[in-house]
C-alpha positions as CSV (number, residue, x, y, z in Angstrom):
1,M,33.7,-27.4,4.2
2,I,34.3,-23.9,5.6
3,R,33.7,-22.3,2.2
4,A,30.5,-24.0,2.0
5,V,29.3,-22.7,5.2
6,K,30.3,-19.1,4.4
7,L,28.6,-19.6,0.9
8,L,25.1,-20.7,2.8
9,D,25.8,-17.7,5.2
10,V,26.0,-15.1,2.1
11,I,23.0,-16.8,0.3
12,R,20.8,-16.5,3.6
13,W,22.1,-13.0,4.4
14,N,21.1,-11.7,0.6
15,Q,17.8,-13.8,1.4
16,V,17.4,-11.7,4.7
17,S,18.3,-8.5,2.8
18,A,16.0,-8.9,0.0
19,V,12.7,-9.7,2.4
20,S,13.8,-6.4,4.4
21,K,13.8,-4.3,1.7
22,E,10.5,-5.5,0.2
23,T,9.3,-5.0,3.8
24,S,10.4,-1.4,4.4
25,K,9.0,-0.9,0.8
26,N,5.4,-2.5,1.8
27,R,5.7,-0.4,5.0
28,A,6.3,2.7,3.0
29,I,3.5,2.2,0.8
30,T,1.1,1.5,3.5
31,R,2.1,4.9,5.2
32,V,1.3,6.5,2.0
33,L,-2.1,5.1,1.8
34,V,-3.1,5.7,5.4
35,I,-2.4,9.2,4.9
36,E,-4.4,9.2,2.0
37,G,-7.2,7.6,3.5
38,A,-7.2,10.3,6.6
39,V,-7.6,13.2,4.1
40,N,-10.0,11.6,1.9
41,L,-12.0,10.9,5.2
42,L,-11.5,14.9,6.3
43,L,-12.5,15.8,2.6
44,C,-15.7,13.4,2.7
45,L,-17.2,15.2,6.4
46,I,-16.5,18.5,4.9
47,K,-18.3,17.8,1.5
48,L,-20.9,16.0,3.5
49,V,-21.6,19.1,5.9
50,I,-21.5,22.0,3.1
51,G,-23.9,19.3,0.9
52,L,-26.3,19.3,3.6
53,I,-26.3,23.0,4.5
54,T,-26.5,24.1,0.7
55,Q,-29.0,21.3,-0.2
56,S,-26.7,20.4,-3.3
57,S,-26.9,16.9,-4.9
58,V,-23.9,17.4,-7.0
59,I,-21.6,18.2,-3.1
60,L,-23.5,15.5,-1.6
61,A,-22.7,13.0,-4.5
62,D,-18.9,14.2,-4.3
63,A,-18.9,13.4,-0.9
64,L,-20.2,10.1,-1.4
65,H,-17.4,9.7,-4.2
66,S,-15.0,10.6,-1.2
67,L,-16.4,8.1,0.8
68,T,-15.4,5.1,-1.9
69,D,-12.2,6.7,-2.3
70,L,-11.4,5.8,1.4
71,T,-12.9,2.5,1.1
72,N,-10.6,2.1,-1.6
73,N,-7.6,2.9,0.7
74,I,-8.6,0.6,3.3
75,I,-9.1,-2.2,1.1
76,A,-5.9,-1.4,-1.0
77,V,-4.1,-1.7,2.6
78,V,-5.8,-4.9,3.6
79,A,-5.3,-6.6,0.1
80,M,-1.6,-5.3,0.1
81,R,-0.6,-7.2,3.0
82,I,-2.6,-10.3,1.9
83,S,-1.0,-10.3,-1.6
84,H,2.7,-9.9,-0.7
85,K,2.6,-13.1,1.8
86,P,5.1,-15.5,0.8
87,P,3.4,-18.9,-1.0
88,D,2.5,-21.2,1.5
89,H,0.7,-24.8,1.3
90,S,-2.9,-23.7,0.5
91,H,-1.6,-21.3,-1.7
92,P,1.4,-22.8,-3.7
93,Y,1.4,-19.8,-6.3
94,G,1.2,-16.9,-3.7
95,H,-1.6,-14.7,-2.6
96,Q,-1.1,-11.9,-5.7
97,K,-4.8,-12.3,-7.2
98,F,-6.0,-10.8,-3.6
99,E,-5.3,-7.5,-4.5
100,Y,-7.2,-7.9,-7.8
101,L,-10.1,-9.5,-5.7
102,A,-10.1,-6.3,-3.9
103,I,-10.2,-4.0,-6.9
104,F,-13.1,-6.2,-8.3
105,I,-15.0,-5.5,-5.0
106,L,-14.1,-1.8,-5.2
107,A,-15.8,-2.0,-8.7
108,V,-18.8,-3.7,-7.5
109,L,-19.1,-1.0,-5.0
110,L,-18.6,2.1,-7.2
111,S,-21.4,0.8,-9.7
112,V,-23.9,0.3,-6.6
113,V,-22.7,4.4,-5.8
114,A,-23.1,5.4,-9.5
115,F,-26.8,3.9,-9.4
116,E,-27.3,5.5,-6.2
117,L,-26.0,8.8,-7.6
118,V,-28.4,8.8,-10.5
119,A,-31.2,7.9,-8.1
120,Y,-30.5,10.7,-6.1
121,A,-30.1,13.2,-8.7
122,I,-33.7,12.2,-10.2
123,E,-35.3,12.4,-7.1
124,N,-33.7,15.7,-5.8
125,H,-34.2,17.1,-9.5
126,G,-35.6,20.7,-9.0
127,Q,-34.7,21.4,-5.4
128,V,-33.2,24.8,-4.3
129,V,-29.4,25.0,-3.7
130,Q,-28.2,27.7,-1.2
131,Q,-25.1,29.8,-1.4
132,S,-22.4,29.5,1.0
133,Y,-19.3,31.3,0.7
134,A,-17.6,29.9,3.9
135,G,-18.7,26.5,2.0
136,L,-16.9,27.8,-1.3
137,A,-13.8,29.2,0.4
138,I,-13.5,25.5,2.1
139,L,-14.2,23.5,-0.7
140,I,-11.6,25.4,-3.1
141,L,-9.1,24.7,0.0
142,A,-10.2,20.7,-0.1
143,I,-9.7,20.7,-4.0
144,V,-5.9,22.2,-3.5
145,V,-5.5,19.9,-0.4
146,N,-6.7,16.9,-2.9
147,F,-4.4,18.1,-5.7
148,T,-1.2,18.4,-3.7
149,L,-2.1,15.2,-2.4
150,S,-2.0,13.4,-5.7
151,Q,1.5,15.3,-6.8
152,W,3.0,13.8,-3.6
153,E,1.3,10.4,-4.3
154,G,2.9,10.2,-7.7
155,A,6.1,11.0,-6.3
156,Q,6.0,8.5,-3.8
157,A,5.0,5.9,-6.5
158,K,8.0,6.7,-8.4
159,K,10.3,6.6,-5.6
160,L,8.9,3.3,-3.9
161,R,8.3,1.9,-8.0
162,S,5.0,0.9,-7.0
163,K,2.3,0.4,-9.7
164,L,-0.7,0.5,-6.9
165,L,0.2,3.8,-5.9
166,A,0.7,5.2,-9.4
167,A,-2.5,4.2,-10.2
168,D,-3.8,5.3,-7.1
169,A,-2.3,8.8,-7.8
170,K,-4.1,9.2,-11.0
171,H,-7.4,8.2,-9.5
172,T,-6.9,11.4,-6.8
173,F,-5.9,13.4,-9.6
174,S,-9.1,12.7,-11.4
175,D,-11.1,13.4,-8.2
176,V,-9.2,16.8,-8.4
177,L,-11.3,17.4,-11.7
178,T,-14.6,16.0,-10.5
179,S,-14.5,18.2,-7.6
180,I,-14.0,21.1,-9.9
181,A,-16.9,20.1,-11.8
182,V,-19.0,19.8,-8.7
183,L,-17.8,23.6,-7.6
184,V,-19.0,25.2,-10.8
185,G,-22.2,23.1,-10.7
186,W,-22.9,24.1,-7.6
187,Q,-22.4,27.7,-8.1
188,L,-24.4,27.5,-11.3
189,A,-27.4,26.5,-9.2
190,A,-26.8,28.6,-6.5
191,L,-27.5,31.6,-9.2
192,G,-31.0,30.0,-10.1
193,Y,-30.0,27.2,-12.6
194,Y,-31.2,24.3,-10.4
195,W,-31.4,21.9,-13.0
196,L,-27.7,22.3,-13.5
197,D,-27.1,20.8,-10.1
198,T,-29.0,17.7,-11.2
199,L,-26.9,17.5,-14.2
200,F,-23.6,17.8,-12.5
201,C,-24.8,15.2,-10.0
202,L,-25.3,12.9,-13.0
203,L,-22.1,13.8,-14.7
204,V,-20.5,12.7,-11.2
205,A,-22.4,9.4,-11.5
206,V,-21.2,8.6,-15.2
207,F,-17.6,9.3,-14.1
208,V,-18.1,6.9,-11.0
209,G,-19.4,4.3,-13.5
210,K,-16.4,4.7,-15.8
211,L,-14.2,4.3,-12.9
212,A,-16.2,1.0,-12.0
213,W,-15.7,-0.1,-15.7
214,E,-12.0,0.5,-15.8
215,L,-11.2,-1.4,-12.3
216,F,-13.4,-4.3,-14.0
217,Q,-11.2,-4.3,-17.0
218,Q,-8.1,-4.4,-14.7
219,A,-9.2,-7.0,-12.5
220,L,-11.5,-9.7,-14.4
221,P,-8.3,-10.7,-16.8
222,V,-6.2,-11.8,-13.7
223,L,-9.0,-13.3,-11.8
224,V,-10.2,-15.4,-14.6
225,D,-6.5,-16.4,-15.9
226,A,-7.2,-14.6,-19.2
227,D,-4.1,-15.3,-21.6
228,V,-1.3,-12.4,-21.7
229,T,1.0,-14.1,-24.0
230,D,0.5,-11.4,-26.9
231,E,1.1,-8.6,-24.0
232,M,4.5,-10.4,-23.2
233,F,6.2,-10.8,-26.4
234,T,5.7,-11.0,-30.4
235,P,6.4,-13.8,-32.4
236,A,9.3,-12.1,-34.0
237,Q,10.8,-11.7,-30.4
238,L,10.2,-15.5,-29.4
239,E,11.8,-16.5,-32.8
240,S,14.9,-14.2,-32.2
241,I,15.2,-16.1,-28.9
242,L,14.6,-19.8,-30.3
243,S,17.4,-18.7,-33.0
244,E,19.7,-19.4,-29.9
245,F,18.9,-22.9,-29.4
246,K,19.2,-25.0,-32.6
247,A,18.3,-28.2,-31.0
248,I,14.8,-26.9,-30.5
249,E,12.9,-27.2,-33.6
250,Q,9.7,-26.0,-32.5
251,V,7.9,-24.0,-29.6
252,T,4.1,-24.9,-29.5
253,D,1.2,-24.8,-27.1
254,I,2.4,-21.4,-25.5
255,R,0.1,-19.8,-22.8
256,S,0.5,-16.9,-20.2
257,R,-1.4,-15.7,-17.3
258,A,-0.9,-13.1,-14.9
259,M,-0.7,-13.4,-11.0
260,G,-0.8,-9.8,-9.9
261,E,2.3,-8.2,-11.3
262,Q,3.9,-11.4,-11.9
263,V,3.2,-13.9,-15.2
264,I,3.6,-17.4,-15.5
265,C,4.2,-18.9,-18.9
266,D,3.9,-22.5,-19.9
267,L,4.9,-24.1,-23.5
268,T,5.8,-26.8,-25.3
269,L,9.1,-27.5,-26.7
270,R,10.1,-30.0,-29.9
271,I,13.2,-31.3,-29.7
272,D,15.4,-33.8,-31.3
273,P,14.2,-37.3,-30.4
274,Q,17.9,-38.7,-30.2
275,F,18.6,-36.1,-27.4
276,S,19.0,-38.1,-23.8
277,L,16.9,-36.9,-21.0
278,T,19.7,-35.0,-19.1
279,A,20.4,-33.3,-22.1
280,A,16.7,-32.1,-22.7
281,H,16.8,-31.6,-19.4
282,A,19.5,-28.6,-19.6
283,L,18.3,-27.5,-22.6
284,S,14.8,-26.6,-21.3
285,H,16.4,-25.0,-18.5
286,A,18.6,-22.7,-20.5
287,F,15.6,-21.8,-22.5
288,E,13.6,-21.0,-19.1
289,D,16.4,-19.0,-17.8
290,R,16.5,-17.0,-21.2
291,L,12.7,-16.3,-21.2
292,K,12.9,-15.0,-17.7
293,E,15.8,-13.0,-18.4
294,E,14.5,-11.1,-21.6
295,F,10.6,-11.1,-20.4
296,D,11.0,-10.8,-16.7
297,L,8.7,-13.8,-16.5
298,Y,7.8,-15.2,-12.6
299,D,7.8,-18.9,-13.7
300,V,8.3,-20.8,-17.1
301,I,6.7,-24.4,-17.2
302,I,8.2,-26.5,-20.0
303,H,7.0,-29.5,-21.4
304,I,8.8,-31.4,-23.5
305,E,8.2,-33.7,-26.9
306,P,9.9,-35.1,-29.3
307,A,9.7,-33.3,-32.8
308,K,8.0,-35.4,-35.3
309,S,10.0,-37.1,-37.9
310,T,9.7,-35.7,-41.9
């Protein structure tokens, strides 16, 4: 009895420890996103002021782009907190899809921004662009800050093993490249090539639209439960595992869907009809554990049917 109690205490301690580690990780990710959000807010205000002073469409477009980055940080923090809640009565499969719903909302927002940028560039085509050496120095400094932020966020992503931060770090680095293009377009327009300001503004719009499309591609398959079986394992890999279970004659009706970063798979096992219910149950559990171990699956739902006699 005493040993059983001690064993339960150890299990509870391990569960508490695992939850504590996950909570610490989430707090660290949130802290990184908040810091990045503060930097994006500062960059947005700087670019907005410089854009209004110089009347440069491309700088104002980049300011709007920085505003979407800030919105992205806010959505990411909120979605991450919701998505990491444990399953409950209303959401028995968990809350992981909230993160992808947030990504979808961001993609819609970016699409609207892209269209607005195109309209703004066309409406202000040929407008005189002013030079500002102080603004130029500040914009260069902003690019350096953004580059440093992208490298730091990438390092934090590796340290915390966060796909969310890794993706956001790549996004931040792409912002650096966009800002460099903005700076070049502004300087050329300030030299008298006003049409280049419009051209570079349109290029920023194309970049924002491309980013929106990539986010749609990332979110929609998860939200509509697209099958991800081909991404999880090949027929050869499944056959290799199947060879370990001689009693299983066939695996059919394989379906897999993503729940955030977790994958749920359901399938049918056709086994010898002479097998008892207890033996079939034990066999399905062994096969389930083997699949989870090999392919890092969150859950495997198995339906058992008797194999057709030949």
